[in-house]
C-alpha positions, 0 to 999 in steps of 0.5 A: 732195760734187759739184763745184758744192758743193765750189766753193761751200764753197771760195769760202765759206772764202775769204770767211769763213775759220773760226776754225781757219784760218791766215787773219790778222786782216787777211784776216778783215777783208777777208772781212768787208768783201767780205761787207758790200759784197755785202750792201749791193749787194743791199740797193740793189736795192729802193731802186733799184727804188723810185727808178725807180717814183718817176720813173715816177709823176712822169713818168706824171703829166707825160705825162697832163697834157701830152697833155691840155693840148697840141695838135698844130698845123701851122705854115707857114714864113714864110722858107726853112729853113737851107741844106743842108750838104755831104753832107746829104740835106736835108728834114725828116730833116736838122738843124733850125734855128729859122725864122719861121713862123705857125700857128693855136692851139687858140683859133683865133687866128693866132700867129707865132714860131720853129719848127724847120725842116729843111735845104732847106725853103722858105717856104710849107712846113708843119711839125708842131708842138705848142702849149699852150692859149695857142698857144705852141710847146712840146716834144712831150708825154712818151709812155708808152714814154719814161716806161717807158724813163726809169724803168728807166734811173733804176733801173738807173743808181742801182743801177750807181752804188751798185755802183761806189761800193761797189766803189771803197770796197772797192778802197781798203780792200783797198789799205790792208790790202795796204799794212799787210800788206806793212809788217808782213811787212817788219818781221817780215823785218827782225826775222828778219834781225836775229835771225840776225845776233845768233846 
């Protein structure tokens, strides 16, 4: 028997002790709990993948809808942007803040409202924004890479959460078994001491 097969057999005997082993009932119960935890974790893989696929399908539809309905526009600031903070570089890469601006919507009408402007921007500067069919400012549409990232993150997150919950449940069960084993061992020890005292 090679080394890898020997190690596999050793682990299998630890997880599932045979009938002729000296393992206690609590040891067999712990082995069964460990095996059940592993099987449940493996069973969570297809469910997590299905959840990720569902997130992908929903957000894909959202992305297609937003890209079809929303349009990019150029807004002109009607006021200066926030003052540069100490140590800030200023410009569009800095922290943005709501600033009054105006822009033309898809219908050709002039709209006014608040847009995000970077620190150090001035009145008359332009900012790229996204608007809906009525000309209202909306968040940038969901892109295909973001949809993929969100769906993968959802699948992995659900799987990890399931594994953590299973590991926690297993740890609690083992803690209870260890207390039970310790209590039983203590009772046996006291019984042995009492037996020696009587002899």
